N, C-alpha and C positions, 0 to 999 in steps of 0.2 A: 592427576591433571586437575587444575582448578576450574571452576563453574564458567567463567568468562572463555577460558580456551575451549572447554567442551562445546559451549553454544558457537563459537566461532568455525568449529569444526561440522558442528551439524547445520548451521545455518549460513548459508552462502550468500544466496541473491535477494535483495530487497527491493521491491517494488514500491514507489513512494510516489502517492497521486495527490497533487495539489494544484489549484489554478492560480497560487501565488507564486510569482518567479522566486522572488527571496525564500520563501520557505523551501522550495525545492533545492535551491542553490546552498542554504545552510544544512539541509537534511543530508543531501548528497555530499557535502563536504564532510559533515560530522561521521556519517557512516562509512564513509570510503577511509577516514581514518583510522577508523576501527577494524580495516582490512576486508568490509563486506563489498560484495558486487551491487551497486546501485544501480536501478533504471528507474528514471522519473518522467513522469508524464502529467500534463496539466488538465486532462479529462477522462471520464470514463469511456467514452468510444474509442479514444486511442488506446487504453488499457486493454479492452476486448480484442482490439485487432491484434495485439501483439500475444495476448493468451492464447487465441485461436490459433495464431502460427505456431504454436507448441513452444514459446520460450519458456525455459525452466525457472519459476520463480519458487523461493521459500517462504516467502512473509510477503504481507500487502499491507501497507499503510495507507489511508485513504482519508483525506477532508471530508467531512460531513457536505458542507456545501460548494458544489461545483455548477459551471455553467450548463452543461448537458444533461447531467441526471446527478441526483444526489448521491451520498455515500451508501445509504441504505440500498437504493435501486441498484447501485453497481455490486454490492454484496451480494445481493439475491441473485444476481446473475451470474457472478462468479462461482457462488457455490453450485450452480447447476453445471457449469464446466468443470471447474475444480472442486468437487464436494471437500476435500480435506485441508485446504489451503488456509493456513492460519491468517485472521485479519485483524488490525488494530484500526479504530475510527476515531478520529480525532476532531476537534472544531477549536477554534478560537471565540466562538459565540459563547455567550453565558447561557443563554435557552435554546432548547430546541422543541418544538412543539410535538413532533412524533419521535419518540426514541427507542421505539421497539424495535428489535433486530429479529429477522427470521430465524 
C-alpha cells in the first residue's frame, strides 16, 4: 500500500477552521476530492461546540487570525478537550507577534 492510500485509510475527517468563506470553500473542495470528510467552521466557538458534542475529528487545520479567538487560543482549548488531536495552524499574514504554541 502506498503512503497516500495509508494516510487516507488512517485519516478520515478533517476539521478546517477559517473565517474566510473562500478559503473554506477551496479547502473543502480539495480535501473532499481527496476523499476526506471535511467539516468547515468559521470560528473557534463553533468548533468548540461540535467538539463538545463528540463529533469525531482526525485532524484540525486552523487559521491563526479569527474574529472570536485566535488560533493559539483555540489550540490551547482543544488540547484540554482532545489532548492527542493533531493540529496544523496556518496564516495568510507574513508576521505574527506571538508565535509560541503551547
